[in-house]
N, C-alpha and C positions, 0 to 999 in steps of 0.2 A: 194624778193626781191633776183633779184639773185649778185654772187659774179662776179664781172669783173678783169678779168685777168690784170695784170699790164705789161704782154708783155714782162716778164725776159725769160720766156724760148720758145716764140716763135719762135726765129732763132735754137735754138736746139731742138726743141720737133720732127721734122723729119728727125734728126740724131741718129746714134745708137751711146750709149753712152759708152760701151765695146768695146774693143778691141778683149776680148775674139770669137775666132776661134772652141771652142771645138765642139760645133754644127754640124758646118759645117764640120767637121772634122770625127765628128761620124758620118754625112751623107753622106760618101762617098759610091759608090758602093762596093769598096773591103772591106771597116770594117764592112758592112753593110749585105753584102750577102756572099763577096768572104772568107774570112779568116772562119767564119763558115761554108759555103759548103766544103769547101779544110776536114776542120777539120772531120765532120759529115763524108763525102766520104772518109779519111782514117779509122773512125772508121767500119764502113760498110765493107771495103775491108780488111780488117782483120779479122773481123767476118767469112766472107764467104769463106778467106783461110782457117782460123782452121775449119771451118763446110765441106768444102769440100774437102780441100787438106789434110789437117791433119784426117778429119773423127771423130773431138768431138768437138761439139757444146758449150760444157760446158769451154773448151779450150777456144772460142773464145769470150764468154759471159765472163769469165773471164778478157781477155787479153783487150776488150773493158772498162769494168768498171775499172780498171789499170787503164787506159791511161786516162780513163775520167776523174780520180781523180786526176791523177800525171804525168799527160803532161807535169805543168809548172815547177816541181821539177826536170823533166829529162831534159826538154832543157838549165832547169837553169846547169844541172849536164855535159851537152855536150858543150853548151858555155861558154871559159873561161870568167872571171870574169864578170859573171853575178849572181844576187841573185833575188830569186822570191819575186815581190812586194806582200804582204798584200793587201785583199780585202777594208780595207778602205783604205789605202794611195790611191787605184785607185779612190775610190770616191770622192776623193779632186779633179782630174785633170777633171770631169764631170759637167760642171755647165751651169747655164742660166742666165738672166740678173738678177733674185731674191736669186739669192745664193750666200753663205758667201763665201768669200777668205779665204784660210789662206795663210797670209801673215809672212815674216820674215824680219827684219830689223833690224840694229843695224848701230849708227852712231856717230862717235866717234867728243869730241868739245873741246879736246886738241890736238894739234900739237905734244909733245912733246914726248906724251905716247902711240905712236904708235907701239914700240915696245913691250912693255907690254900689250898693247889690242893680240897683238898677242901671244904673249905666252898665254896670260888666253885662248884665242878660240882655242889656237893648243890642250893644257889641255882639253880642253872640248870637242875636235874632238876625240882624244884619247879615252874617257870614251863614248862618244856617237857617233859611228861610221857612223850614219845614216846623220850626218851632212856632211859628206866626198861624200854621193851616187848623182850620177847622173842617171836620167831616159833614157832608152833604150825602144825602142817598137822591137819584135822581133812576129813576122806572129800574127799582133794585139793584142798582148797581153803585158804590160807593167813589166819591170823589171829593177832592183837597176843595177847600174856597179859604183862599188868601186874607185873613185878619188887618187890621190896620196896625200899627202898633198902643195906641192908645187902648184898643179892644182887647188886645194882647196881653198888657200890662193890667188891664181890669179884671181878665180872665186868670191870669197868672201869681197877681197878688191879691188873692180874696182873704180875707180877714172874718174871723168870728164877728156879730155883733156883742155880742156882750161875754164877758170872763167863765160863765157857766158853760160855753160851748167850746173852750178852749183843751184841746188833748192836753193830761199833763201825764208825765212819767209814774209808775206805777211804786 
């Protein structure tokens, strides 16, 4: 005896359940082929410059290896307010339909303690500066940029414009 569907998912079965666009983003030709080819081309150019112009292939190989391992730190040094994003943090941005999403939410329940709430979060942001980071992209790689306390407060405490946009319990 086959189990018959009650039709609950019939209308939504063809729709995409997630608004995640990371797969489409990573599938773009610039990120898939463009930036990797530019980086490889730069390494080949540096190697051949050192080999042909300077006359030392050892120097070229050393420069290419140093560039390969430390180019993100070099870019973070050159671009102001840029912090290299660790690999494990980058992995949270790549997802698909079966991936677990890292999500942080905080809700207040008492309207009278808004100032106390902000004081506790500001102390936490001073000890954990990662709470003030935002993500930026340079040449296909992800980096952190540190926000000011005021900017972090504005982004952290978003309030709906009108009561119709407030999420309610069922």
